[in-house]
C-alpha atoms as a printed R data frame, in Angstrom:
    type eleno elety resid chain resno      x      y       z
1   ATOM     1    CA   MET     A     1  0.000  0.000   0.000
2   ATOM     2    CA   ASN     A     2  2.798  2.440   0.918
3   ATOM     3    CA   GLU     A     3  4.512  1.839  -2.411
4   ATOM     4    CA   LEU     A     4  1.431  2.691  -4.510
5   ATOM     5    CA   LEU     A     5  0.682  5.706  -2.339
6   ATOM     6    CA   TRP     A     6  4.274  6.921  -2.644
7   ATOM     7    CA   ILE     A     7  4.301  6.617  -6.445
8   ATOM     8    CA   GLY     A     8  0.920  8.340  -6.690
9   ATOM     9    CA   PHE     A     9  2.079 11.119  -4.376
10  ATOM    10    CA   ALA     A    10  5.211 11.654  -6.493
11  ATOM    11    CA   LEU     A    11  3.220 11.864  -9.740
12  ATOM    12    CA   LEU     A    12  0.691 14.227  -8.129
13  ATOM    13    CA   ASP     A    13  3.367 16.548  -6.772
14  ATOM    14    CA   LEU     A    14  5.350 16.677 -10.022
15  ATOM    15    CA   SER     A    15  2.139 17.313 -11.979
16  ATOM    16    CA   LEU     A    16  1.149 20.157  -9.678
17  ATOM    17    CA   VAL     A    17  4.526 21.814 -10.273
18  ATOM    18    CA   LEU     A    18  3.478 22.113 -13.937
19  ATOM    19    CA   VAL     A    19 -0.004 23.347 -13.010
20  ATOM    20    CA   VAL     A    20  1.416 26.046 -10.748
21  ATOM    21    CA   TYR     A    21  3.897 27.090 -13.436
22  ATOM    22    CA   LYS     A    22  1.194 27.181 -16.091
23  ATOM    23    CA   PHE     A    23 -0.972 29.623 -14.132
24  ATOM    24    CA   PHE     A    24  1.568 31.579 -12.092
25  ATOM    25    CA   GLY     A    25  4.838 31.315 -14.017
26  ATOM    26    CA   LYS     A    26  8.114 32.195 -12.321
27  ATOM    27    CA   THR     A    27  6.367 33.616  -9.258
28  ATOM    28    CA   GLY     A    28  4.515 30.331  -8.805
29  ATOM    29    CA   LEU     A    29  7.784 28.369  -8.815
30  ATOM    30    CA   LEU     A    30  9.292 30.651  -6.175
31  ATOM    31    CA   GLY     A    31  6.242 30.154  -3.971
32  ATOM    32    CA   LEU     A    32  6.245 26.419  -4.585
33  ATOM    33    CA   ILE     A    33  9.904 26.074  -3.583
34  ATOM    34    CA   VAL     A    34  9.211 27.776  -0.255
35  ATOM    35    CA   PHE     A    35  6.012 25.760   0.311
36  ATOM    36    CA   ASN     A    36  7.654 22.408  -0.443
37  ATOM    37    CA   LEU     A    37 10.731 23.174   1.653
38  ATOM    38    CA   ILE     A    38  8.674 23.900   4.763
39  ATOM    39    CA   LEU     A    39  6.439 20.859   4.302
40  ATOM    40    CA   CYS     A    40  9.237 18.415   3.496
41  ATOM    41    CA   ASN     A    41 11.113 19.447   6.633
42  ATOM    42    CA   ILE     A    42  7.998 18.488   8.614
43  ATOM    43    CA   GLN     A    43  7.312 15.297   6.673
44  ATOM    44    CA   VAL     A    44 10.915 14.110   7.074
45  ATOM    45    CA   LEU     A    45 10.153 13.447  10.753
46  ATOM    46    CA   LYS     A    46  7.944 10.520   9.726
47  ATOM    47    CA   THR     A    47  9.612  7.217   8.833
48  ATOM    48    CA   ILE     A    48  7.911  4.716   6.523
49  ATOM    49    CA   GLU     A    49  8.548  1.306   5.002
50  ATOM    50    CA   LEU     A    50  9.027  1.284   1.210
51  ATOM    51    CA   PHE     A    51 10.016 -1.780  -0.819
52  ATOM    52    CA   GLY     A    52 11.294 -3.486   2.317
53  ATOM    53    CA   MET     A    53 13.435 -0.514   3.394
54  ATOM    54    CA   THR     A    54 12.954  2.123   6.060
55  ATOM    55    CA   THR     A    55 13.137  5.687   4.832
56  ATOM    56    CA   THR     A    56 11.838  9.122   5.716
57  ATOM    57    CA   LEU     A    57  8.860 10.835   4.180
58  ATOM    58    CA   GLY     A    58  9.616 14.182   2.615
59  ATOM    59    CA   ASN     A    59 11.892 12.990  -0.196
60  ATOM    60    CA   ILE     A    60  9.141 13.525  -2.765
61  ATOM    61    CA   LEU     A    61  8.579 17.175  -1.935
62  ATOM    62    CA   TYR     A    62 12.304 17.824  -1.610
63  ATOM    63    CA   ALA     A    63 13.035 16.237  -4.985
64  ATOM    64    CA   SER     A    64 10.372 18.389  -6.636
65  ATOM    65    CA   VAL     A    65 12.187 21.461  -5.284
66  ATOM    66    CA   PHE     A    66 15.032 20.468  -7.633
67  ATOM    67    CA   LEU     A    67 12.538 20.272 -10.521
68  ATOM    68    CA   SER     A    68 11.346 23.807  -9.750
69  ATOM    69    CA   THR     A    69 14.927 25.070  -9.525
70  ATOM    70    CA   ASP     A    70 15.850 23.390 -12.824
71  ATOM    71    CA   MET     A    71 12.795 24.945 -14.484
72  ATOM    72    CA   LEU     A    72 13.864 28.374 -13.263
73  ATOM    73    CA   SER     A    73 17.395 27.691 -14.532
74  ATOM    74    CA   GLU     A    74 16.216 26.474 -17.936
75  ATOM    75    CA   PHE     A    75 13.525 29.035 -18.669
76  ATOM    76    CA   HIS     A    76 14.456 32.117 -16.629
77  ATOM    77    CA   GLY     A    77 18.219 31.986 -16.170
78  ATOM    78    CA   LYS     A    78 20.862 31.370 -13.534
79  ATOM    79    CA   LYS     A    79 20.162 34.600 -11.658
80  ATOM    80    CA   GLU     A    80 16.534 33.696 -10.995
81  ATOM    81    CA   ALA     A    81 17.454 30.152  -9.961
82  ATOM    82    CA   LYS     A    82 20.005 31.394  -7.419
83  ATOM    83    CA   LYS     A    83 17.502 33.931  -6.131
84  ATOM    84    CA   ALA     A    84 15.089 31.056  -5.477
85  ATOM    85    CA   VAL     A    85 17.801 29.124  -3.610
86  ATOM    86    CA   TYR     A    86 18.593 32.049  -1.321
87  ATOM    87    CA   LEU     A    87 14.897 32.774  -0.789
88  ATOM    88    CA   GLY     A    88 14.276 29.170   0.232
89  ATOM    89    CA   PHE     A    89 17.246 29.254   2.613
90  ATOM    90    CA   LEU     A    90 16.072 32.486   4.246
91  ATOM    91    CA   ILE     A    91 12.528 31.187   4.693
92  ATOM    92    CA   LEU     A    92 13.839 27.955   6.249
93  ATOM    93    CA   VAL     A    93 15.910 29.952   8.749
94  ATOM    94    CA   MET     A    94 12.916 32.153   9.570
95  ATOM    95    CA   ALA     A    95 10.632 29.131  10.005
96  ATOM    96    CA   VAL     A    96 13.066 27.467  12.437
97  ATOM    97    CA   VAL     A    97 13.606 30.664  14.457
98  ATOM    98    CA   TYR     A    98  9.923 31.637  14.559
99  ATOM    99    CA   MET     A    99  8.771 28.200  15.683
100 ATOM   100    CA   GLN     A   100 11.460 28.071  18.395
101 ATOM   101    CA   LEU     A   101 10.189 31.443  19.632
102 ATOM   102    CA   ALA     A   102  6.608 30.172  19.546
103 ATOM   103    CA   LEU     A   103  7.558 27.191  21.706
104 ATOM   104    CA   MET     A   104  9.021 29.525  24.347
105 ATOM   105    CA   PHE     A   105  5.609 31.024  25.143
106 ATOM   106    CA   THR     A   106  4.045 29.519  28.250
107 ATOM   107    CA   PRO     A   107  0.849 27.744  27.154
108 ATOM   108    CA   ALA     A   108 -2.512 28.376  28.819
109 ATOM   109    CA   ALA     A   109 -3.755 25.849  31.350
110 ATOM   110    CA   ASP     A   110 -6.252 24.335  28.897
111 ATOM   111    CA   ASP     A   111 -3.893 24.395  25.897
112 ATOM   112    CA   PHE     A   112 -3.553 21.075  24.069
113 ATOM   113    CA   ALA     A   113 -1.237 22.053  21.203
114 ATOM   114    CA   GLN     A   114  2.089 22.686  22.982
115 ATOM   115    CA   PRO     A   115  3.277 19.054  23.311
116 ATOM   116    CA   HIS     A   116  2.337 18.338  19.697
117 ATOM   117    CA   LEU     A   117  4.115 21.458  18.457
118 ATOM   118    CA   GLU     A   118  7.162 20.514  20.520
119 ATOM   119    CA   ALA     A   119  7.163 17.045  18.995
120 ATOM   120    CA   ILE     A   120  7.037 18.456  15.459
121 ATOM   121    CA   PHE     A   121  8.993 21.697  15.660
122 ATOM   122    CA   GLY     A   122 11.332 21.051  18.569
123 ATOM   123    CA   PHE     A   123 14.061 20.088  16.164
124 ATOM   124    CA   LEU     A   124 17.448 19.295  17.584
125 ATOM   125    CA   PRO     A   125 19.937 22.025  16.629
126 ATOM   126    CA   ARG     A   126 21.981 19.491  14.644
127 ATOM   127    CA   ILE     A   127 18.941 18.461  12.592
128 ATOM   128    CA   ALA     A   128 18.078 22.070  11.743
129 ATOM   129    CA   LEU     A   129 21.704 22.940  10.951
130 ATOM   130    CA   GLY     A   130 22.121 19.808   8.820
131 ATOM   131    CA   SER     A   131 18.982 20.562   6.844
132 ATOM   132    CA   LEU     A   132 19.945 24.185   6.195
133 ATOM   133    CA   CYS     A   133 23.538 23.420   5.175
134 ATOM   134    CA   ALA     A   134 22.505 20.507   2.967
135 ATOM   135    CA   TYR     A   135 19.890 22.599   1.185
136 ATOM   136    CA   LEU     A   136 22.199 25.531   0.462
137 ATOM   137    CA   VAL     A   137 25.163 23.426  -0.705
138 ATOM   138    CA   SER     A   138 23.137 21.055  -2.886
139 ATOM   139    CA   GLN     A   139 20.954 23.710  -4.501
140 ATOM   140    CA   LEU     A   140 23.828 26.021  -5.385
141 ATOM   141    CA   HIS     A   141 25.690 23.037  -6.829
142 ATOM   142    CA   ASP     A   142 22.604 22.073  -8.837
143 ATOM   143    CA   VAL     A   143 22.336 25.535 -10.393
144 ATOM   144    CA   TYR     A   144 26.082 25.657 -11.122
145 ATOM   145    CA   VAL     A   145 26.254 22.256 -12.856
146 ATOM   146    CA   PHE     A   146 22.990 22.803 -14.746
147 ATOM   147    CA   HIS     A   147 24.312 26.003 -16.314
148 ATOM   148    CA   LYS     A   148 27.754 24.590 -17.016
149 ATOM   149    CA   LEU     A   149 26.097 21.829 -19.044
150 ATOM   150    CA   LYS     A   150 23.774 24.344 -20.701
151 ATOM   151    CA   GLU     A   151 26.771 26.439 -21.752
152 ATOM   152    CA   LYS     A   152 28.390 23.331 -23.250
153 ATOM   153    CA   PHE     A   153 25.373 21.808 -25.025
154 ATOM   154    CA   GLY     A   154 23.065 24.790 -25.502
155 ATOM   155    CA   ASP     A   155 19.407 23.768 -25.605
156 ATOM   156    CA   ARG     A   156 20.310 20.165 -26.487
157 ATOM   157    CA   HIS     A   157 20.329 17.269 -24.016
158 ATOM   158    CA   LEU     A   158 17.915 18.734 -21.482
159 ATOM   159    CA   TRP     A   159 17.631 15.274 -19.902
160 ATOM   160    CA   LEU     A   160 21.393 15.225 -19.299
161 ATOM   161    CA   ARG     A   161 21.697 18.548 -17.505
162 ATOM   162    CA   ASN     A   162 18.544 17.832 -15.510
163 ATOM   163    CA   ASN     A   163 19.707 14.436 -14.269
164 ATOM   164    CA   ALA     A   164 23.444 15.111 -14.024
165 ATOM   165    CA   SER     A   165 22.950 18.245 -11.944
166 ATOM   166    CA   THR     A   166 20.190 16.819  -9.753
167 ATOM   167    CA   LEU     A   167 21.607 13.362  -9.050
168 ATOM   168    CA   VAL     A   168 24.997 14.669  -7.918
169 ATOM   169    CA   SER     A   169 23.374 17.487  -5.942
170 ATOM   170    CA   GLN     A   170 21.047 15.028  -4.205
171 ATOM   171    CA   LEU     A   171 24.092 12.968  -3.225
172 ATOM   172    CA   LEU     A   172 25.687 16.083  -1.757
173 ATOM   173    CA   ASP     A   173 22.453 16.914   0.042
174 ATOM   174    CA   SER     A   174 22.108 13.472   1.623
175 ATOM   175    CA   GLY     A   175 25.787 13.366   2.553
176 ATOM   176    CA   VAL     A   176 25.918 16.817   4.160
177 ATOM   177    CA   PHE     A   177 22.689 16.248   6.083
178 ATOM   178    CA   CYS     A   178 23.584 12.786   7.353
179 ATOM   179    CA   VAL     A   179 27.090 13.841   8.429
180 ATOM   180    CA   ILE     A   180 26.016 17.011  10.261
181 ATOM   181    CA   ALA     A   181 22.722 15.787  11.703
182 ATOM   182    CA   LEU     A   182 23.185 12.054  12.265
183 ATOM   183    CA   TRP     A   183 26.883 11.167  12.460
184 ATOM   184    CA   GLY     A   184 27.645  9.503  15.777
185 ATOM   185    CA   LEU     A   185 24.004  9.098  16.763
186 ATOM   186    CA   PHE     A   186 23.734  5.620  15.236
187 ATOM   187    CA   PRO     A   187 26.082  2.678  14.667
188 ATOM   188    CA   PHE     A   188 27.901  3.131  11.354
189 ATOM   189    CA   GLU     A   189 25.901  0.354   9.637
190 ATOM   190    CA   VAL     A   190 22.615  2.031  10.588
191 ATOM   191    CA   TRP     A   191 23.911  5.468   9.577
192 ATOM   192    CA   LEU     A   192 24.982  4.062   6.202
193 ATOM   193    CA   GLU     A   193 21.553  2.503   5.620
194 ATOM   194    CA   ILE     A   194 19.827  5.811   6.390
195 ATOM   195    CA   PHE     A   195 22.151  7.621   3.988
196 ATOM   196    CA   PHE     A   196 21.608  5.026   1.248
197 ATOM   197    CA   THR     A   197 17.800  4.882   1.463
198 ATOM   198    CA   THR     A   198 17.529  8.671   1.727
199 ATOM   199    CA   TYR     A   199 19.524  9.110  -1.468
200 ATOM   200    CA   LEU     A   200 17.921  6.170  -3.295
201 ATOM   201    CA   PHE     A   201 14.369  7.464  -3.073
202 ATOM   202    CA   LYS     A   202 15.462 10.990  -3.981
203 ATOM   203    CA   VAL     A   203 17.107  9.508  -7.097
204 ATOM   204    CA   ILE     A   204 13.903  7.728  -8.081
205 ATOM   205    CA   VAL     A   205 11.884 10.945  -7.921
206 ATOM   206    CA   ALA     A   206 14.667 12.867  -9.691
207 ATOM   207    CA   VAL     A   207 14.555 10.434 -12.627
208 ATOM   208    CA   MET     A   208 10.753 10.584 -12.648
209 ATOM   209    CA   ASP     A   209 10.815 14.374 -13.003
210 ATOM   210    CA   THR     A   210 12.624 14.379 -16.392
211 ATOM   211    CA   PRO     A   211  9.461 13.958 -18.530
212 ATOM   212    CA   PHE     A   212  7.842 16.741 -16.510
213 ATOM   213    CA   LEU     A   213 10.678 19.118 -17.393
214 ATOM   214    CA   TYR     A   214 10.084 18.382 -21.087
215 ATOM   215    CA   LEU     A   215  6.361 19.001 -20.599
216 ATOM   216    CA   ALA     A   216  7.216 22.294 -18.931
217 ATOM   217    CA   ARG     A   217  8.868 23.394 -22.175
218 ATOM   218    CA   LYS     A   218  5.484 23.200 -23.878
219 ATOM   219    CA   ILE     A   219  3.800 25.432 -21.299
220 ATOM   220    CA   ARG     A   220  6.754 27.759 -20.791
221 ATOM   221    CA   CYS     A   221  5.832 31.199 -19.488
222 ATOM   222    CA   PRO     A   222  7.760 33.914 -21.341
223 ATOM   223    CA   GLU     A   223  7.895 36.337 -18.377
């Protein structure tokens, strides 16, 4: 059941990236990057079983952030893609800080939300730092490689620059996050399994997004 739901969720999310771009263009992609980043950092707290392996939820939404960034790179240029990366980073920092401030308020006697908010947003500092560093490093690398390949091949081989930039960047993302946030918390074998499954399912979604990038060409917004 989880496997079918996961595949359906991935197809839905990638399809909605195109819908948002169709109706809202570049502005829609900027908003979508911020939206997906906040949600995937909440969903990553939930672990699930997929194809006999334990992994975290959130890899779908995070992988579609790379699709949005690649669309900005392809259709609106390197400057707009980097702007989206920095915007996403700033919003992530603000979300972490604001929720930590919210948790500091003393709840009313009949409040029921505080323990649930603490469970969701009481991130360990290492987790928050790992997530922020991994996002910034991997996204900037994605934009850099994408445009290097675009300079070399022009408009040809869109599939190559999409996959080459994303797959290496996802590896960087998983590596940076797992080293900063999880190194030393688990036995090495367990840490390695977490790293492997995290990257594997990001790769699957990254490969799935290639046809969607070609479809985006057909609905390209000339803004």
